[in-house]
C-alpha positions, 0 to 999 in steps of 0.5 A: 500500500502506498505510504502517502506523504501528506506533507509533500508539495509540488514546489518540493519536486521542482529541483527533480523536475528541473533535472528531468527536463534537462536529461529529457532533452538530451534523450530526445536529441539523441533518439532524433540523431540515432534512431533509424527512422526507416526501421518504423516507430520506436517502441522500447528500448534494448540495452538503452537504444530505442528499437521497434516492435511490429504490432500496431502503430501506437507510439509514434505520436508519443515520440514527436509529442515528447519534443512538443512537451519539451519545448512547452516546459523549457522554451527551447524553439529546437524542440518545437521545430522538431515536433512540427516538422515530424508531425507534418512528415510522418503523422498523417497516416495515424489520422486515417489509421482505420486499424487501431483504437489509439487515435487519442494517443498518437494525435492528441500528443501531436496535433493536439498539443500543437493546437493547444500551444497556439490557443495558449499563446505559447506559439504564434497564431496562424489561422491555416496552421490552426485549421490544419491541426483542428482538421486533423483532430476532427478526422482522427476522432471520427475514424476512431468512432467508426470502430464500433460494436453495439452491445445490448446496453450501449456500445463500444470502440473495439480494439485491434483484436476485432469487434468482440474486444473492449480494451480498458486502454481506450478510455484515454483515447476517447478523448479524440472523439470529445475534441472532435465533437467540440470542434463541430465535427460529426461521424457520418455513416451509411445513408448519411446517418449523423453520429454524435461523437460526444454521445458515442464517446460517453457510450464507450465510457459507460461500457468501460466503467461497466465491464472493465472495472470491478466494484466488489459486487460479485461479478466473479470470484475475483471481484473486488473494488477497483480491479480492472480487466484489460479486455472484455469479450462480447458476443458480437451476434447477440451483444452479450458480455461473455468474459474478462480477458487480457492481452498484456496482463497475467489472466483476465481475473488479475490486474494488469497495472498499466491497464488500470492506470489508463482507467485511472487517468482516462476517467479523472480527465474526462470528468474535468472535460465534463465540466466545460460541456453544457447540459444542453450537449450532454442531452444526446446521451443523458443527464449530467448527474448519471455521467458524472456518477458513473465516471467518478465511481470508476475514477475512484474505484481504479485509484483506491486499487492502485493505492492499496495494491501497490508498494509504499514508493507508489511503483507497481509490479506489472500485474497484481496477480503475477505468479511469482509475486508470492516469492517476494514475501510481503512486497507491498510493505516496502519499496518496489524492487526493480532488480528482483529475481522474480517479477518486473515492476512497471514504471510506465504504469506509475507515470500514467497512474500518477496523473490520474491520482493527481487529477482526481484529487484536484477534481475532488478538492474543487467539488469540496471533498477535501479529505478524499481530494487530498488523499489522491493529490498527495498520493500522486505527488508521492509516486512522482517523487519516487518516479523522478529519482534514481532508479527510475530516472535515467541519468545515463546519457547513452540510454535513450529513455527517461524513465527506467524499468518499464514493461511492454509485454511480459507474457510474450517475453518481448522485454530485454532481460540484461546480463546478470538479471533474471527479469526484465529491467533497466528499460524505457518505452516510448509511452512510459517516457512521454507520460513521464514528461506529460506528468512533469509538465502538469506539476510543473505548471501547478508548481509555477501557478501557471495555467492548468494542463488538460487536453482540452486546452486546445479548444478555442475559447 
């Protein structure tokens, strides 16, 4: 269980964040100079160098988005130039990619961040450039929304596995539908049928809350408050739910912690977004109180589970049901050990989940629930204090990653096991590095009393 430091303040982490951004810039430049772009998208490191993995194209936006975040945090124009040019050069196929559920990752990280900088006044205004970014977001949202499976009580955006498959990850990518809707766009289907993208996003969110998250209500023998299933399987003939499953976790009846983290941040930031949406807009789906209720329940449940099932320093092991965790003894009562002999940690889950804790904490504080708001907020700070320091912060200038001890696919054995070690450790991932940077930017703005960072800051007032 995380040992929450209730005395920690954002300003206390400023020295660590300054060091983080200095190292981060060096690594972005290193990748840009050394990674062979003709090899495809960089995914995760092997011996400190980024490599690719053909599965789906879901990480390139994190690569170029990292340069954009680096500019945002430091003001170094070279990173803005890099992020802009690579977005124009290489990101167009991701806008029209009909085979993935990851549009909110790739395209908000690039086109969305560039548009946000313009709206916030951090880059100069240019109408055609603004229109270019907005068009990419509009189309991307509609393309993702077209991956639709109807079920008895709604529907969901299906994963790359096919129409039967709901991934918990997608709760964070449906942001792209929300932006597309707010930019005035719709999806048009057969016979010019118009699909409200906000309503579709909220319908997907409800399916995720109902089937991907557990609430201790006895759905199965492993149903406890906040447990998350990576994948939920449906019968596409009759729309019935069949079973929990996983692709990258241990089983459908344990919790893959990165999937849990996607749920934490996805529901929390969508609650923030709903505060900007009028009741009239929400009427296409339902009543505000009902929408906020299911989202808040899912956000709190997942964040509670993370706090309760993570070691005291805030870094989780890759799956809470991993088969050799028992060999570590009382591992939840001490700091995580990325160099142990039995099961890997996953720092990328911490980088993602920390932002969920912070956003939920801030949301509840604004709503007047100070006690719970402070708990989640301070838990998020506690996680980032660990993450922004060794052994998780990569200080080796030859290593291209910034956040160490990330795991991609433990069941498939894709992650590198260094010489002399028995488990994968010491490596980075493009999503772990990006979300480490995003969490650092979020906290930097809070610590400096700057504009609160959200994905929807890209919308013009």
